[in-house]
C-alpha positions as CSV (number, residue, x, y, z in Angstrom):
1,X,37.2,120.1,-155.6
2,X,36.7,121.1,-158.9
3,X,38.4,124.1,-160.0
4,X,37.2,125.9,-163.5
5,X,40.2,125.1,-165.8
6,X,38.7,126.1,-169.4
7,X,35.7,128.8,-170.9
8,X,34.7,127.8,-174.6
9,X,32.7,130.1,-175.7
10,X,30.8,129.9,-179.3
11,X,28.7,133.2,-180.0
12,X,25.2,133.1,-181.7
13,X,23.3,135.7,-183.8
14,X,23.3,138.9,-181.8
15,X,18.8,138.8,-182.0
16,X,17.2,136.3,-180.4
17,X,17.3,135.8,-176.9
18,X,20.0,133.0,-177.9
19,X,23.2,134.0,-177.4
20,X,25.7,132.1,-177.1
21,X,26.4,128.0,-176.1
22,X,29.9,127.4,-174.3
23,X,31.8,124.9,-172.5
24,X,33.3,124.1,-169.3
25,X,36.2,122.0,-168.4
26,X,36.4,120.6,-164.9
27,X,39.8,120.8,-162.9
28,X,41.3,119.1,-166.5
29,X,39.7,116.2,-166.6
30,X,35.9,116.8,-167.1
31,X,34.0,118.2,-169.3
32,X,30.3,120.1,-169.4
33,X,29.1,121.6,-173.3
34,X,26.1,123.3,-174.7
35,X,25.6,125.3,-171.3
36,X,23.4,128.6,-172.9
37,X,23.9,132.3,-172.5
38,X,20.7,133.7,-172.3
39,X,19.5,137.8,-172.2
40,X,16.6,137.7,-170.5
41,X,13.9,140.0,-168.5
42,X,17.0,141.0,-166.0
43,X,19.9,140.8,-168.2
44,X,21.9,137.7,-169.4
45,X,22.2,134.9,-167.4
46,X,23.4,131.3,-167.3
47,X,21.0,128.0,-168.0
48,X,22.7,124.4,-168.2
49,X,22.1,121.7,-170.6
50,X,18.5,120.4,-170.2
51,X,16.7,118.3,-172.3
52,X,13.1,117.9,-173.2
53,X,10.4,115.8,-171.2
54,X,7.5,113.9,-172.1
55,X,5.0,116.5,-170.4
56,X,7.1,119.7,-172.5
57,X,9.3,120.6,-169.4
58,X,12.5,121.4,-169.7
59,X,14.6,119.7,-166.8
60,X,18.7,120.4,-166.0
61,X,20.8,117.0,-167.3
62,X,23.5,118.5,-166.4
63,X,23.9,121.1,-163.5
64,X,25.6,122.7,-159.4
65,X,25.1,120.3,-156.5
66,X,25.1,123.7,-154.1
67,X,24.6,127.2,-155.0
68,X,28.3,129.0,-154.8
69,X,29.4,126.3,-157.1
70,X,26.5,127.8,-159.6
71,X,27.5,130.8,-159.2
72,X,31.0,129.8,-160.2
73,X,30.1,129.0,-163.7
74,X,27.9,131.7,-164.2
75,X,30.3,134.7,-163.6
76,X,33.2,132.5,-165.6
77,X,30.7,132.0,-168.4
78,X,29.4,135.3,-167.9
79,X,32.5,136.7,-168.0
80,X,34.2,134.6,-170.6
81,X,31.0,136.0,-173.1
82,X,31.7,139.4,-172.4
83,X,35.4,138.4,-173.9
84,X,34.6,137.4,-176.7
85,X,32.2,140.4,-177.3
86,X,35.3,142.7,-177.3
87,X,37.5,140.2,-178.9
88,X,34.9,140.4,-182.0
89,X,35.1,143.9,-181.8
90,X,38.1,144.8,-182.3
91,X,39.0,142.4,-185.0
92,X,35.6,143.6,-187.0
């Protein structure tokens, strides 16, 4: 089983729906970049890296296979984003 060993948040402008981009390191051997933190109608959610197809749809290029691991990644990324926001407020 892979473990999440590091999460790095790159914050973007507080305006707009895209709030941040994250990179997640798995078991210190594999990293997934361009995981997005997005503000949706029901609050923040995590979107996996994706690419636009020739038909104009977006398709994930990296994603968890199980819903449990998807939930784990989402929770860890959102927690890291919230922590980064707190740190930004403290340093401001």
